C-alpha positions as CSV (number, residue, x, y, z in Angstrom):
1,M,0.0,0.1,-0.2
2,V,2.8,2.3,0.8
3,S,4.5,1.6,-2.7
4,K,1.2,2.3,-4.3
5,V,0.6,5.6,-2.6
6,L,4.3,6.9,-3.0
7,E,3.8,5.9,-7.0
8,S,0.6,7.8,-7.2
9,L,1.8,10.8,-5.3
10,Q,5.0,10.9,-7.6
11,G,2.9,10.5,-10.8
12,M,0.3,13.1,-10.0
13,S,1.2,15.3,-12.6
14,V,0.8,12.5,-15.0
15,I,-2.5,11.6,-13.7
16,K,-3.7,15.2,-13.7
17,S,-2.5,16.1,-17.1
18,Y,-4.6,13.0,-18.6
19,N,-7.6,14.0,-16.6
20,L,-7.6,10.8,-14.8
21,T,-8.0,12.0,-11.3
22,G,-10.2,9.5,-9.5
23,K,-9.9,7.1,-12.8
24,G,-6.2,6.2,-12.9
25,D,-5.8,5.2,-9.4
26,E,-7.3,1.6,-9.4
27,A,-4.1,-0.1,-8.2
28,L,-3.9,2.3,-5.3
29,K,-7.7,1.8,-4.6
30,K,-7.1,-2.1,-4.8
31,A,-4.0,-1.9,-2.3
32,I,-6.0,0.1,0.1
33,D,-8.9,-2.3,0.0
34,D,-6.4,-5.4,0.3
35,N,-4.6,-3.8,3.3
36,R,-8.3,-3.3,5.0
37,D,-9.2,-7.1,4.1
38,S,-6.0,-8.4,5.3
39,N,-6.2,-6.3,8.5
40,L,-9.8,-7.4,9.1
41,A,-9.0,-11.1,8.3
42,L,-6.0,-10.9,11.0
43,E,-8.6,-9.4,13.5
44,K,-11.1,-12.4,12.8
45,L,-8.6,-14.7,13.0
46,F,-7.5,-13.9,16.4
47,I,-11.0,-13.0,18.1
48,P,-11.8,-16.6,18.9
49,Y,-8.5,-17.1,20.7
50,E,-9.1,-13.7,22.6
51,M,-12.4,-14.5,23.4
52,L,-11.3,-17.9,24.9
53,Q,-8.5,-16.4,26.8
54,S,-11.1,-13.8,28.4
55,V,-13.4,-16.6,29.2
56,I,-10.5,-18.7,30.9
57,L,-8.9,-15.9,32.8
58,G,-12.5,-14.5,34.1
59,F,-13.4,-18.2,35.5
60,F,-10.1,-18.1,37.3
61,K,-10.3,-14.5,38.4
62,A,-14.2,-15.1,40.1
63,S,-13.0,-18.5,41.2
64,I,-10.1,-16.8,43.3
65,L,-12.7,-14.2,44.4
66,L,-15.1,-17.0,45.4
67,V,-12.6,-18.9,47.2
68,S,-11.2,-16.0,49.1
69,V,-14.5,-15.1,50.4
70,L,-15.2,-18.7,51.4
71,L,-12.1,-19.0,53.2
72,Y,-12.5,-15.8,54.9
73,L,-16.2,-16.5,55.9
74,N,-15.1,-19.8,57.4
75,G,-12.5,-18.1,59.5
76,W,-9.4,-19.9,57.7
77,I,-7.9,-16.5,56.9
78,G,-8.1,-12.9,58.2
79,M,-9.9,-9.8,56.3
80,A,-6.4,-8.5,55.3
81,S,-5.4,-11.7,53.6
82,A,-8.7,-12.2,51.8
83,L,-8.5,-8.7,50.3
84,M,-4.8,-9.2,49.5
85,L,-6.0,-12.5,47.7
86,I,-8.5,-10.4,45.6
87,I,-6.0,-7.5,45.0
88,V,-3.4,-10.0,43.6
89,S,-5.7,-12.1,41.7
90,F,-6.9,-9.1,39.6
91,Q,-3.1,-7.5,39.4
92,I,-1.8,-11.2,38.2
93,F,-4.6,-11.6,35.4
94,A,-4.4,-8.1,34.1
95,D,-0.9,-8.7,33.5
96,I,-1.4,-12.0,31.9
97,E,-4.4,-10.6,29.7
98,Q,-1.4,-7.8,28.5
99,T,0.6,-10.6,27.7
100,G,-1.7,-12.1,25.5
101,A,-2.5,-9.1,23.6
102,G,1.3,-8.4,23.4
103,L,1.9,-12.3,22.3
104,T,-0.7,-11.5,19.5
105,L,1.2,-8.5,18.2
106,L,4.4,-10.5,18.4
107,R,3.5,-13.1,16.0
108,V,2.5,-10.2,13.7
109,V,5.9,-8.5,14.1
110,S,7.8,-12.1,14.0
111,S,6.5,-12.3,10.4
112,S,7.3,-8.7,9.4
113,I,10.8,-9.4,10.6
114,E,11.1,-12.5,8.6
115,E,10.2,-10.4,5.6
116,A,12.6,-7.7,6.7
117,E,15.4,-10.4,7.1
118,K,15.3,-11.5,3.5
119,I,17.1,-8.2,2.8
120,N,20.3,-9.8,4.6
121,E,20.1,-12.6,2.2
122,L,21.1,-10.5,-0.8
123,P,24.7,-10.7,-1.9
124,V,27.0,-7.9,-0.4
125,M,29.5,-6.0,-2.3
126,D,32.9,-6.7,-0.8
127,E,34.3,-3.6,0.4
128,N,37.5,-4.9,2.1
129,G,39.8,-3.1,0.0
130,A,43.0,-1.0,0.6
131,E,43.6,2.6,0.5
132,Y,44.9,3.6,-2.9
133,L,46.3,6.8,-4.5
134,P,46.9,5.7,-8.2
135,A,49.6,7.2,-10.1
136,N,47.7,7.9,-13.0
137,H,43.9,7.7,-13.6
138,G,43.7,6.0,-17.0
139,I,40.8,3.3,-17.0
140,K,40.8,-0.1,-18.5
141,V,37.6,-2.1,-19.1
142,D,38.5,-5.8,-19.4
143,R,36.3,-8.4,-21.0
144,I,33.4,-7.4,-18.7
145,A,29.8,-8.7,-18.6
146,F,26.7,-7.7,-16.5
147,S,23.4,-8.4,-15.6
148,Y,20.6,-7.0,-14.1
149,G,19.2,-10.1,-12.7
150,Q,18.4,-12.5,-15.6
151,N,18.6,-9.5,-17.9
152,E,22.1,-9.2,-19.6
153,V,23.2,-5.8,-20.5
154,L,26.9,-5.9,-21.0
155,R,28.9,-8.7,-22.5
156,N,32.5,-8.8,-23.4
157,V,33.2,-5.3,-23.3
158,S,37.1,-4.1,-23.4
159,L,37.9,-0.6,-23.7
160,E,40.9,1.5,-22.6
161,M,40.4,5.3,-21.6
162,K,43.7,7.1,-21.4
163,E,44.5,9.6,-18.6
164,K,43.5,13.2,-19.0
165,T,41.5,12.1,-22.2
166,M,37.7,12.5,-23.0
167,T,35.7,9.6,-24.1
168,A,32.2,9.9,-25.3
169,F,29.7,7.0,-25.0
170,V,26.9,7.2,-27.6
171,G,24.4,4.9,-28.7
172,P,20.6,3.9,-28.8
173,S,18.5,4.1,-25.5
174,G,18.9,1.1,-23.3
175,A,22.4,-0.1,-25.0
176,G,24.1,0.1,-21.8
177,K,26.0,3.5,-21.9
178,T,25.1,4.4,-18.3
179,T,25.4,1.3,-16.8
180,L,28.9,0.7,-18.0
181,A,30.1,4.5,-16.8
182,M,28.4,3.5,-13.2
183,L,30.3,0.2,-13.4
184,V,33.6,2.6,-13.4
185,A,32.4,3.9,-10.1
186,R,31.3,0.8,-8.8
187,F,28.0,1.2,-8.3
188,W,27.5,-2.4,-9.2
189,D,30.2,-5.1,-9.2
190,V,30.8,-6.8,-12.9
191,D,29.8,-10.3,-13.3
192,E,32.9,-11.1,-15.4
193,G,36.2,-9.3,-16.2
194,A,37.5,-6.5,-14.5
195,I,37.4,-2.6,-14.4
196,S,40.8,-1.2,-13.3
197,I,41.9,2.5,-12.4
198,G,45.5,3.3,-12.6
199,G,46.2,-0.4,-13.0
200,K,44.3,-1.2,-9.7
201,D,40.9,-3.5,-10.0
202,V,38.2,-0.9,-8.6
203,R,37.2,-3.7,-6.2
204,D,40.7,-3.7,-4.6
205,Y,40.0,-0.1,-3.6
206,T,37.9,0.8,-0.4
207,L,34.8,2.6,-1.2
208,E,36.1,6.0,0.4
209,S,39.5,6.0,-1.8
210,L,37.8,5.0,-4.7
211,M,35.1,7.9,-4.9
212,S,37.7,10.3,-3.8
213,Q,39.0,9.8,-7.4
214,I,35.7,10.2,-9.3
215,S,32.9,13.0,-9.7
216,V,29.6,12.3,-11.1
217,V,27.0,14.4,-12.7
218,F,23.9,12.9,-13.3
219,Q,21.1,13.5,-15.5
220,N,18.4,13.3,-12.8
221,V,20.0,15.7,-10.4
222,Y,18.9,15.3,-6.6
223,L,19.4,18.2,-4.1
224,F,19.0,17.9,-0.3
225,A,16.4,19.7,1.6
226,D,19.5,22.4,2.8
227,T,20.9,25.6,1.8
228,I,22.3,25.9,-1.8
229,E,25.7,26.4,-0.1
230,N,25.6,23.1,1.6
231,N,24.3,21.3,-1.5
232,I,27.3,22.6,-3.4
233,K,29.7,21.8,-0.5
234,F,28.2,18.2,-0.6
235,G,31.4,16.5,-2.1
236,S,33.9,19.3,-0.4
237,P,32.6,19.9,3.1
238,E,35.6,21.6,4.4
239,A,35.4,24.1,1.4
240,S,35.3,27.9,2.1
241,H,32.5,30.4,1.1
242,E,34.7,31.8,-1.3
243,E,35.5,28.4,-3.0
244,V,31.7,27.9,-3.3
245,V,31.2,31.2,-5.0
246,E,33.9,30.4,-7.3
247,A,32.6,26.9,-8.3
248,A,29.2,28.5,-8.7
249,K,30.4,31.3,-11.1
250,K,32.2,28.4,-13.4
251,A,29.0,26.6,-13.4
252,C,27.0,29.5,-14.4
253,C,24.7,29.4,-11.5
254,H,26.2,32.6,-9.4
255,D,23.8,35.1,-10.8
256,F,20.4,33.3,-10.1
257,I,21.7,32.3,-6.7
258,M,22.3,35.9,-5.9
259,N,18.7,36.5,-7.0
260,L,17.2,34.2,-4.5
261,P,15.9,35.5,-1.1
262,N,18.9,34.7,0.8
263,G,21.3,34.0,-1.8
264,Y,23.7,31.0,-1.0
265,D,21.8,30.6,2.4
266,T,18.4,30.1,0.7
267,L,16.9,26.8,1.8
268,I,15.5,24.7,-1.0
269,G,12.9,22.0,-1.1
270,E,13.3,18.3,-0.9
271,A,15.0,17.1,-4.1
272,G,15.3,20.7,-5.2
273,A,11.8,20.9,-5.7
274,T,11.8,24.7,-5.5
275,L,14.4,25.1,-8.5
276,S,14.0,24.4,-12.2
277,G,15.6,21.6,-13.8
278,G,18.4,23.6,-15.5
279,E,19.1,25.3,-12.2
280,K,19.5,22.0,-10.5
281,Q,21.8,20.9,-13.1
282,R,24.2,23.9,-12.8
283,I,24.2,23.2,-8.9
284,S,25.4,19.8,-9.4
285,I,28.0,20.7,-11.9
286,A,29.2,23.6,-9.2
287,R,29.2,20.5,-6.8
288,A,31.5,18.7,-9.0
289,I,33.7,21.4,-9.6
290,L,34.2,22.0,-6.3
291,K,35.0,18.4,-5.6
292,D,37.8,18.6,-8.2
293,A,38.2,14.7,-8.8
294,P,40.7,13.6,-11.2
295,I,37.9,11.3,-13.1
296,I,34.6,12.9,-14.2
297,I,31.6,11.1,-15.0
298,L,29.0,12.9,-17.1
299,D,25.6,11.5,-17.5
300,E,23.8,13.6,-20.0
301,A,24.8,16.5,-17.8
302,T,23.3,18.9,-20.3
303,A,20.2,17.3,-21.0
304,N,18.1,19.8,-18.8
305,V,20.3,23.0,-19.5
306,D,18.3,25.9,-21.5
307,P,19.7,27.1,-24.7
308,E,20.7,30.4,-23.5
309,N,23.1,29.1,-20.7
310,E,24.3,26.2,-22.9
311,G,27.3,28.2,-24.2
312,K,28.4,28.9,-20.9
313,L,28.0,25.8,-19.8
314,I,30.4,24.2,-22.2
315,A,32.9,26.7,-21.1
316,A,32.2,25.5,-17.4
317,F,32.7,22.0,-18.7
318,D,36.1,22.8,-20.3
319,A,37.4,24.1,-17.1
320,L,35.8,21.2,-15.2
321,T,37.3,18.7,-17.4
322,E,40.8,20.3,-17.8
323,N,43.3,17.9,-17.2
324,K,41.0,15.1,-16.4
325,T,40.0,11.7,-17.3
326,V,36.5,12.2,-18.7
327,I,33.6,9.7,-19.2
328,M,30.5,11.5,-21.1
329,I,27.4,10.1,-22.0
330,A,25.7,12.6,-24.5
331,H,23.6,12.8,-27.5
332,R,24.5,16.5,-28.4
333,L,26.7,16.4,-31.6
334,N,28.6,19.7,-30.6
335,T,29.7,17.8,-27.2
336,V,30.4,14.5,-28.6
337,A,32.5,15.7,-31.6
338,H,35.5,17.1,-29.6
339,A,35.9,13.8,-27.4
340,D,39.2,12.2,-27.9
341,Q,37.6,8.7,-28.2
342,I,34.0,8.1,-29.1
343,V,32.6,4.7,-28.1
344,V,29.4,3.4,-29.7
345,I,27.5,1.0,-27.8
346,N,24.8,-0.9,-29.1
347,D,23.0,-4.0,-27.6
348,G,25.3,-4.5,-24.8
349,R,28.5,-4.4,-27.1
350,I,31.0,-2.0,-28.4
351,A,29.9,-1.6,-31.9
352,Q,32.2,1.2,-33.1
353,K,35.0,3.2,-31.8
354,G,37.3,5.9,-32.8
355,K,37.4,9.8,-33.2
356,H,34.8,11.9,-34.8
357,E,36.2,12.1,-38.5
358,E,37.0,8.5,-38.4
359,L,33.6,7.2,-37.3
360,L,31.9,9.5,-40.0
361,G,34.2,7.7,-42.7
362,Q,32.6,4.7,-41.6
363,E,28.9,3.0,-42.4
364,G,27.2,2.4,-39.3
365,I,25.5,3.7,-36.2
366,Y,27.6,6.8,-35.5
367,K,27.1,8.2,-39.0
368,N,23.5,7.6,-38.9
369,F,23.7,9.4,-35.5
370,V,25.4,12.5,-36.9
371,S,23.1,12.8,-40.0
372,R,19.9,12.7,-38.1
373,R,21.3,15.2,-35.8
374,Q,22.1,17.4,-38.4
375,E,18.6,16.8,-40.2
376,A,16.8,17.6,-36.8
377,A,19.1,20.9,-36.4
378,S,17.8,21.9,-39.9
379,W,14.0,21.7,-39.0
380,K,12.1,24.8,-39.3
381,I,8.4,25.6,-38.4
382,S,6.9,27.8,-40.9
383,A,3.7,29.8,-40.5
384,G,0.6,28.5,-42.6
385,E,-1.0,30.9,-45.0
């Protein structure tokens, strides 16, 4: 039920845009009804046992009360002892009744714990590496394979990305571009083969030492419910305010930050809800600039950028990626064309690899990609007569 409630809240804009309010939430209604029915069934299941418990305890309470009175009337015990027996019997049986109710709840909790414990049965990523500071930041992908469950995403992929060069991943949606980039950052472990940075397998690094070498700018930016300055400082908490401002200027977000009510101290909503997509993207870029890691992964980082700021951001990317090893996932031709190496990924494999001019001379996915981009760039909307 919680899952369906969250899904409905997150998809509320879609529901409203298609005028399905009250109509497109059948799954949510079913989840609520199922939750109600299961709770009622649980209560009905325990009612006979609770009634039986109440009858038995009531019988014994009445019996002790009667016996206490009879013992007193027959002179076998005094008034004080009789009253004490009556009081103690009620106290004991009240505790037993509470224990019975607690045991009922405990059975439900035990079942829930068993479900939660299944999480512990999931395979755990080995993080027992060592603190490494590699002499160089070249990346090598050696015959890797990776699957999401039974769905194979990458197979027999080999690639070398030299230090201080830019490698662009292009290809159809779902080809495995983002997955390959995130495997470099060890968001998951490969099923086969190895990925190394500076000659060391990424699995040999501790998580802290590995991530200190990498900055990631995601397509879907997440900002925390905190000040803008703290969001920029997230990857470098010890940075000064001056360094934050300098990073924001390079990412072309200083001006709009200064126009906010409290500037860098402005609180933003959860997930950056109070900012536009382009503004969130630029803050994310400022965060990466401030961290200044030697390896940069850009996952469609210009996807939400408005056209008037695109030129400024390209200059910011040049500053961010200078003397860095860069992996860029992009579909914008002007971004991809300047890469030192373009890798075309299709159906989980590397289909083509080379520089822009080399790939244009070959028949294949990249040439088709460029021609379609150029064709799309030439589209015009003409006014009807």
